[in-house]
C-alpha positions as CSV (number, residue, x, y, z in Angstrom):
1,M,103.6,89.7,60.6
2,A,105.6,90.2,63.7
3,Q,104.1,88.9,67.0
4,F,104.6,91.1,70.0
5,R,104.9,89.7,73.4
6,P,105.5,91.3,76.9
7,L,109.1,92.2,77.6
8,H,111.0,89.5,79.4
9,G,110.2,89.7,83.1
10,F,106.9,91.6,82.6
11,R,103.4,90.3,82.7
12,D,100.0,90.5,80.9
13,F,96.9,90.4,83.1
14,P,94.0,88.9,81.2
15,P,90.7,88.8,83.2
16,E,91.5,85.5,84.9
17,R,94.9,86.7,86.1
18,F,93.6,90.1,86.9
19,A,91.0,88.4,89.1
20,E,93.8,86.8,91.1
21,R,95.6,90.2,91.4
22,A,92.4,91.8,92.5
23,H,91.9,89.2,95.2
24,V,95.4,89.8,96.5
25,F,95.0,93.6,96.5
26,A,91.6,93.4,98.2
27,T,92.9,91.1,101.0
28,W,95.9,93.4,101.5
29,R,93.7,96.5,101.7
30,R,91.1,94.9,104.0
31,V,93.6,93.8,106.7
32,A,95.7,96.9,106.5
33,A,92.6,99.0,107.1
34,R,91.7,96.9,110.1
35,Y,95.0,98.0,111.6
36,G,94.3,101.6,111.0
37,F,96.7,102.0,108.0
38,Q,95.9,104.6,105.4
39,E,96.6,104.2,101.7
40,Y,98.9,106.5,99.8
41,D,100.9,106.5,96.6
42,G,103.8,108.3,95.0
43,P,105.4,108.9,91.6
44,P,106.6,105.9,89.7
45,L,109.6,108.0,88.5
46,E,112.0,109.5,91.0
47,P,115.3,111.2,91.1
48,L,118.1,108.6,90.9
49,E,119.8,110.1,93.9
50,L,116.9,109.0,96.1
51,Y,118.0,105.4,95.7
52,T,121.8,105.9,95.5
53,R,121.8,107.8,98.7
54,K,120.2,104.9,100.5
55,S,121.8,101.9,98.7
56,G,125.0,103.2,97.1
57,A,126.0,103.8,93.5
58,E,126.1,100.0,92.8
59,I,122.3,99.9,92.8
60,V,122.2,101.7,89.5
61,E,123.0,98.5,87.7
62,Q,119.7,97.0,89.1
63,L,117.5,99.9,88.0
64,Y,115.6,101.2,85.0
65,A,117.6,104.4,85.2
66,F,118.1,107.0,82.5
67,V,118.6,110.7,81.8
68,D,115.3,112.3,80.9
69,K,114.7,115.0,78.3
70,G,115.4,117.7,81.0
71,G,118.9,116.2,81.6
72,R,117.9,114.8,85.0
73,D,119.1,111.4,86.3
74,V,115.9,109.5,87.1
75,A,114.8,105.9,87.8
76,M,111.7,103.9,87.8
77,R,111.0,103.2,91.4
78,P,112.5,99.8,92.5
79,E,111.1,100.1,96.0
80,M,108.7,102.4,98.0
81,T,110.5,103.0,101.2
82,P,112.6,106.0,100.1
83,T,109.5,107.6,98.6
84,V,107.4,107.2,101.7
85,A,110.3,108.3,103.9
86,R,110.6,111.5,101.8
87,M,106.8,112.1,102.0
88,V,106.6,111.6,105.7
89,A,109.7,113.8,106.3
90,E,108.1,116.6,104.3
91,K,104.9,116.5,106.4
92,A,106.4,115.3,109.7
93,S,105.3,118.3,111.8
94,A,101.7,118.0,110.7
95,L,101.2,114.3,111.1
96,R,99.6,112.5,114.0
97,L,101.9,109.9,115.5
98,P,102.4,107.1,115.0
99,V,101.9,107.4,111.2
100,R,100.4,104.3,109.7
101,W,100.6,104.3,105.9
102,F,100.4,101.6,103.3
103,S,100.6,101.4,99.5
104,I,100.5,98.9,96.7
105,P,102.9,100.3,94.1
106,Q,104.2,98.6,90.9
107,L,108.0,98.4,91.2
108,F,110.7,97.8,88.7
109,R,114.2,96.3,88.8
110,Y,116.5,95.2,86.0
111,E,117.4,91.8,87.3
112,R,117.6,88.3,85.9
113,A,114.0,87.1,85.8
114,Q,113.4,83.7,87.5
115,R,110.8,81.9,89.5
116,G,109.5,84.3,92.2
117,R,111.4,87.3,90.8
118,L,110.4,89.3,87.8
119,R,111.5,92.7,86.5
120,E,108.2,94.2,87.7
121,H,105.9,93.4,90.5
122,F,103.3,94.8,92.8
123,Q,104.1,95.1,96.5
124,L,102.2,95.8,99.7
125,N,104.2,98.3,101.7
126,C,103.2,99.0,105.3
127,D,105.2,101.4,107.4
128,L,104.7,102.7,110.9
129,F,106.5,105.9,111.8
130,G,107.1,107.7,115.0
131,D,107.3,104.9,117.6
132,A,110.4,102.8,118.5
133,S,108.7,100.6,121.2
134,P,108.2,96.9,121.2
135,A,104.5,97.6,120.8
136,A,105.1,99.2,117.4
137,D,107.2,96.2,116.3
138,A,104.4,93.9,117.5
139,E,101.8,95.8,115.6
140,V,103.6,95.3,112.4
141,L,104.4,91.6,113.0
142,A,100.7,90.9,114.0
143,L,99.6,92.6,110.8
144,V,101.8,90.3,108.8
145,I,100.4,87.2,110.5
146,D,96.8,88.4,110.1
147,V,97.4,89.0,106.3
148,L,98.7,85.5,106.0
149,R,95.6,84.1,107.9
150,A,93.3,86.2,105.7
151,F,94.6,84.4,102.6
152,G,93.8,81.1,104.3
153,L,97.4,80.2,105.1
154,T,98.4,78.6,108.4
155,S,101.5,78.2,110.5
156,A,102.0,74.8,108.6
157,D,102.3,76.8,105.4
158,V,104.5,79.7,106.3
159,R,106.9,80.9,109.0
160,V,108.0,84.4,110.1
161,R,111.7,84.2,110.8
162,L,113.1,87.2,112.7
163,S,116.2,88.6,114.4
164,D,117.3,91.9,115.7
165,R,120.4,93.7,114.5
166,R,121.1,95.2,117.9
167,L,120.7,91.8,119.6
168,L,123.0,90.1,117.0
169,N,125.6,92.8,117.6
170,A,125.5,92.1,121.3
171,L,125.8,88.4,120.7
172,L,128.8,88.7,118.4
173,A,130.5,90.9,121.0
174,A,129.8,88.3,123.7
175,L,131.4,85.7,121.4
176,G,134.5,87.9,121.1
177,H,134.1,89.3,117.6
178,P,135.4,92.9,117.2
179,D,133.2,95.5,115.5
180,E,135.3,95.6,112.3
181,R,134.5,91.9,111.8
182,I,130.8,92.2,112.1
183,P,129.9,93.2,108.4
184,A,131.8,90.2,107.1
185,I,129.9,87.9,109.6
186,Y,126.6,89.4,108.6
187,A,127.4,88.6,104.9
188,V,128.1,85.0,105.8
189,L,125.0,84.6,108.0
190,D,122.8,86.1,105.2
191,K,123.8,83.3,102.8
192,L,124.4,80.6,105.3
193,E,121.5,78.4,104.2
194,R,122.5,78.7,100.5
195,T,126.2,78.2,100.9
196,P,128.1,74.9,101.6
197,A,129.1,74.7,105.2
198,E,132.9,74.6,104.6
199,V,132.7,77.7,102.3
200,S,130.9,79.6,105.1
201,R,133.6,78.5,107.6
202,E,136.4,79.6,105.3
203,K,134.8,83.0,104.8
204,L,134.5,83.4,108.6
205,R,138.2,82.4,109.0
206,E,139.1,84.9,106.3
207,A,137.4,87.6,108.3
208,G,139.7,86.9,111.2
209,A,137.6,84.4,113.3
210,S,139.5,81.4,114.9
211,D,138.2,77.9,114.5
212,A,136.8,78.0,118.0
213,E,135.0,81.2,117.3
214,V,133.6,79.8,114.1
215,D,132.4,76.7,115.9
216,A,130.8,78.7,118.7
217,L,128.9,81.0,116.3
218,L,127.6,78.3,114.0
219,A,126.5,76.2,117.1
220,L,124.6,79.2,118.5
221,V,122.8,79.7,115.1
222,A,121.8,76.1,115.1
223,R,120.7,76.1,118.7
224,T,118.6,79.2,118.3
225,A,116.8,77.6,115.3
226,T,115.5,74.9,117.6
227,E,115.3,76.5,121.1
228,G,114.4,80.1,120.1
229,A,115.3,83.1,122.2
230,A,116.0,80.8,125.2
231,A,119.3,79.8,123.5
232,L,120.6,83.4,123.8
233,R,120.1,84.0,127.5
234,P,123.4,82.5,128.7
235,L,125.3,85.0,126.5
236,L,123.1,88.0,127.3
237,A,122.8,88.0,131.1
238,E,123.3,91.7,131.5
239,G,123.8,95.0,129.7
240,E,122.4,96.1,126.4
241,G,122.2,92.6,125.1
242,A,119.9,91.6,128.0
243,E,117.8,94.6,127.3
244,R,117.4,93.7,123.6
245,L,116.6,90.1,124.4
246,A,113.9,91.3,126.9
247,A,112.5,93.7,124.3
248,L,112.3,90.9,121.7
249,E,110.5,88.6,124.1
250,Q,108.1,91.4,125.0
251,T,107.4,92.0,121.3
252,L,106.5,88.3,120.8
253,A,104.2,88.3,123.8
254,L,102.4,91.4,122.4
255,V,102.1,89.7,119.0
256,Q,100.5,86.7,120.7
257,A,98.0,88.9,122.5
258,L,97.1,90.7,119.2
259,I,96.6,87.6,117.1
260,G,94.8,85.7,119.8
261,T,96.7,82.4,119.5
262,D,100.1,81.0,120.3
263,V,102.8,82.9,118.5
264,A,105.4,80.1,118.6
265,P,104.1,78.2,115.5
266,W,104.1,81.3,113.4
267,V,107.4,83.0,114.5
268,R,110.9,81.6,114.8
269,V,114.0,83.5,116.0
270,D,116.6,83.0,113.3
271,L,120.1,84.6,113.5
272,T,120.6,84.2,109.7
273,I,118.0,86.9,109.0
274,V,120.1,90.1,108.7
275,R,118.8,91.9,105.5
276,G,120.5,95.1,104.2
277,L,123.6,96.2,106.0
278,A,123.1,100.0,105.4
279,Y,119.3,100.0,105.9
280,Y,118.0,98.2,109.0
281,T,118.8,99.2,112.6
282,G,116.8,96.8,114.8
283,L,114.2,94.1,114.3
284,V,114.4,92.3,110.9
285,F,112.2,89.6,109.6
286,E,111.3,87.6,106.5
287,V,108.4,85.3,105.7
288,F,109.1,81.9,104.1
289,D,106.9,79.0,103.0
290,A,107.4,76.2,105.5
291,Q,108.4,73.7,102.8
292,G,111.3,75.9,101.6
293,E,110.3,75.7,97.9
294,L,109.9,79.4,97.2
295,R,111.8,82.6,97.7
296,A,111.0,84.9,100.7
297,V,107.3,85.8,100.6
298,A,107.8,89.1,102.5
299,G,110.4,90.9,104.5
300,G,111.0,94.0,106.6
301,G,112.3,95.5,109.8
302,R,113.1,98.6,111.7
303,Y,114.9,101.5,109.9
304,D,115.2,104.3,112.4
305,N,117.8,106.4,110.6
306,L,116.4,106.6,107.0
307,L,114.2,109.6,107.5
308,Q,117.1,111.5,108.9
309,A,119.2,110.6,105.9
310,L,116.6,111.4,103.3
311,G,114.6,114.2,104.8
312,G,116.5,115.5,107.8
313,V,113.8,114.4,110.3
314,D,114.7,112.2,113.3
315,M,111.8,109.7,113.3
316,P,111.9,106.0,114.0
317,A,110.2,103.6,111.6
318,I,109.4,100.0,111.0
319,G,107.8,98.5,107.9
320,F,107.8,95.7,105.4
321,G,107.4,94.9,101.7
322,W,105.3,92.0,100.4
323,G,105.5,91.2,96.7
324,D,102.7,89.7,94.7
325,V,104.8,87.2,92.6
326,V,105.8,84.7,95.3
327,L,102.6,85.1,97.2
328,T,100.5,84.3,94.1
329,E,102.6,81.2,93.5
330,L,102.2,80.1,97.1
331,L,98.4,80.6,97.0
332,R,98.1,78.6,93.8
333,D,100.3,75.8,95.2
334,R,98.1,75.6,98.3
335,G,94.9,75.7,96.3
336,L,94.0,79.0,98.0
337,M,93.7,81.2,95.0
338,P,90.1,81.8,93.7
339,T,89.7,80.7,90.1
340,G,87.8,82.4,87.3
341,V,86.6,85.9,86.8
342,A,83.7,87.6,88.5
343,T,80.4,86.0,87.4
344,L,77.3,87.8,86.0
345,D,74.3,88.1,88.2
346,W,71.9,88.1,85.3
347,W,71.7,87.7,81.6
348,V,68.6,89.3,80.0
349,A,67.4,87.4,77.0
350,A,64.3,88.1,74.8
351,D,62.0,86.4,72.4
352,D,62.5,87.3,68.8
353,D,59.4,89.5,68.5
354,L,60.2,91.6,71.6
355,A,61.1,95.3,71.0
356,P,64.9,95.9,71.7
357,A,63.9,99.0,73.7
358,R,62.2,96.9,76.3
359,V,65.3,94.7,76.7
360,R,67.5,97.7,77.3
361,A,65.1,99.3,79.7
362,V,65.2,96.2,81.9
363,V,69.0,95.8,81.6
364,G,69.4,99.5,82.6
365,A,67.1,99.1,85.6
366,L,69.0,96.1,86.8
367,R,72.4,97.7,86.4
368,R,71.3,100.9,88.1
369,A,70.4,98.7,91.1
370,G,73.9,97.3,91.2
371,E,73.3,94.0,89.4
372,R,76.0,92.7,87.0
373,V,74.1,92.2,83.8
374,E,74.8,91.4,80.1
375,Y,72.6,90.9,77.1
376,A,73.0,90.1,73.4
377,L,73.9,93.2,71.5
378,R,72.5,91.7,68.3
379,A,69.3,89.8,67.6
380,Q,69.6,86.1,68.3
381,K,67.4,83.1,68.9
382,T,66.5,82.6,72.5
383,K,68.4,79.3,72.6
384,K,71.6,81.1,71.4
385,Q,71.2,83.8,74.1
386,L,70.9,81.2,76.8
387,E,74.0,79.4,75.5
388,A,75.8,82.7,75.7
389,A,74.6,83.2,79.2
390,A,76.1,79.9,80.2
391,K,79.4,80.7,78.6
392,A,79.5,84.1,80.3
393,G,79.1,82.4,83.7
394,A,75.8,84.1,84.5
395,R,74.0,82.7,87.5
396,H,70.5,83.5,86.3
397,A,68.8,84.5,83.1
398,L,65.7,86.6,82.7
399,V,63.8,85.8,79.5
400,L,61.5,88.6,78.4
401,R,58.5,87.6,76.3
402,A,55.8,89.6,74.4
403,A,53.7,89.1,77.5
404,G,55.6,88.7,80.8
405,A,58.9,87.0,81.6
406,Y,60.4,84.1,83.3
407,A,63.7,83.6,85.3
408,I,65.8,80.5,85.1
409,D,68.8,79.1,86.9
410,V,71.4,79.0,84.1
411,A,73.4,76.0,85.5
412,S,70.4,73.7,86.0
413,G,68.0,75.2,83.4
414,E,65.3,75.2,86.1
415,R,62.7,77.9,85.9
416,V,62.6,79.7,89.2
417,A,59.9,82.3,88.6
418,T,57.2,83.4,86.1
419,L,55.9,86.9,86.0
420,D,53.4,89.0,84.0
421,D,54.4,92.5,82.8
422,A,52.8,94.1,85.9
423,A,54.7,91.8,88.3
424,L,58.0,92.4,86.5
425,D,57.5,96.2,86.6
426,A,56.6,96.0,90.3
427,A,59.8,93.9,91.0
428,L,61.9,96.5,89.1
429,A,60.3,99.3,91.1
430,R,61.0,97.6,94.4
431,L,64.6,97.0,93.2
432,A,65.0,100.7,92.6
433,E,64.0,101.5,96.1
434,G,67.1,99.6,97.4
435,G,67.5,97.1,100.2
436,T,67.1,94.0,98.1
437,T,68.4,92.2,95.0
438,F,66.7,91.0,91.9
439,T,67.7,87.4,92.7
440,T,65.8,87.8,96.0
441,L,62.8,89.2,94.3
442,M,62.8,86.2,91.8
443,R,62.5,83.6,94.5
444,P,59.2,81.8,94.2
445,E,57.6,83.3,97.3
446,A,58.7,86.8,96.3
447,A,57.6,86.4,92.7
448,T,54.2,85.3,93.9
449,T,53.9,88.4,96.0
450,N,54.9,90.6,93.1
451,A,52.2,88.9,91.0
C-alpha cells in the first residue's frame, strides 16, 4: 500500500511540534500586544497582480500561482505586506494613526527547500502605518529586540544589523558614484559576505567604478562594521546625508530608552543590508544569529511608497517579517525551546466496583472548573489506570473508591490527600465557585479543612 508523506518543503505538526509552534505564536502575540499592535488576517489566496505589481513579473516563478475556475490569475500568498497595504489603504480615512497591526499568516513560495527555508512557513508580520519619524522606526526596532528577549535570547545570541537606503545613497554620492551606478552597487553589497572578494571587486568595476572607488567603498563598509555610525561622519558633514545620519543616531537613542539597556550590543550599523531594491525606501534591517550559522531570522524596513502603489493612499509605513522556521532552529540550538506537550492536571481513576457515572461526574466537574483532565474510557484495573496517567504526563491522579477517594502525585507515587465522599463533594463545590484549583484544594491542610 502506498505511503503518503507531506509534500517536499511542507511540514506535519504532531503534538510535540505543535507545542513548539504554539510557544512561538504565544510569545509573538504577547509582545506585539504590549506594543499596542492589533491582530488581523487576510485571505490566503490573492490576485496574482497584487504581487507582480510590487515585485515584477519574475516573481511568478517563485509562487504557487494558477488560473482558478473563474479564469482569474491567482496565487497563494507568498508574503503579507501587499495584503495589509491593500487593507489599510481601503480603510485609511477611518483608521486612527499610527496604525499598529500584526498577523501570523502561513505563507507559500515555490523555492528550493533547504535548511531554514521551506515552501511554507508561518511568519509574524508587524507593520506601523502613518508615521515617518525616527520614533516610529525606534518603536519597531525595540519591538524586535523585546521579542528576542522574550524567547530568552541575548545579544550574545543574535544581532540586529541595520542600514538606511537614504543614508547609503548619500554615502555613495559622497564617494563619487553617479545615480545610475547605485543599483549595481546595491546588488554587490547585498551579496558581499557570500561572494569572494575579487568577484565583488570585479562586479563593481564592471559597473563603472575605478579601483580607487572600489577600495574606498569596501574600506568604508569594513570600517562601519567595527566603528558603527561614527565611521560615516567624515563623509556626511552637511546636507541630506548629515540629516539622515542624525536621524539614525536619534533612532538608536530612542531604542535604547525603550529597551532599558545599552543598544550597542544588540544593533550594528551594516552597509551590506540593503534588501529589495523596489520595495524599501529608508531604514532596513535584518536579524542574524551571532554565530553566523543560520539564515536571517527576521528582516524589515521602511516602505513609504507601497500604499500609494497598491491603494492610491500616501501613507508612510515600516514593518518586518519574522519566519518561524529559522527561529525554531535557533531556539532549539540554544536550548530555549520548551519540550513536550501540555501536561494533564489530573487523571481520574477508579476502583473496579465504582459506578462509571460517578467517575464521569467528577471528571466533568473538574473540566468545567478549567482543569485538564483525562480518564480511562474503558474499565481497567486501578494499576493500569495509574500507569496510563504516568504515560499521559498527568501531574496528579485522583483515585475514586466505593467510599471516598485519595489523591497522589503521579511522578513520586506519594499520596497527598485522603477524602471521604462528603469532603470530595465539598471540594468540588468550592472549585465550582472559582478562585482556586483542585490541586490547591488537595494540599494536606486544605484537604483536612474539607474533611
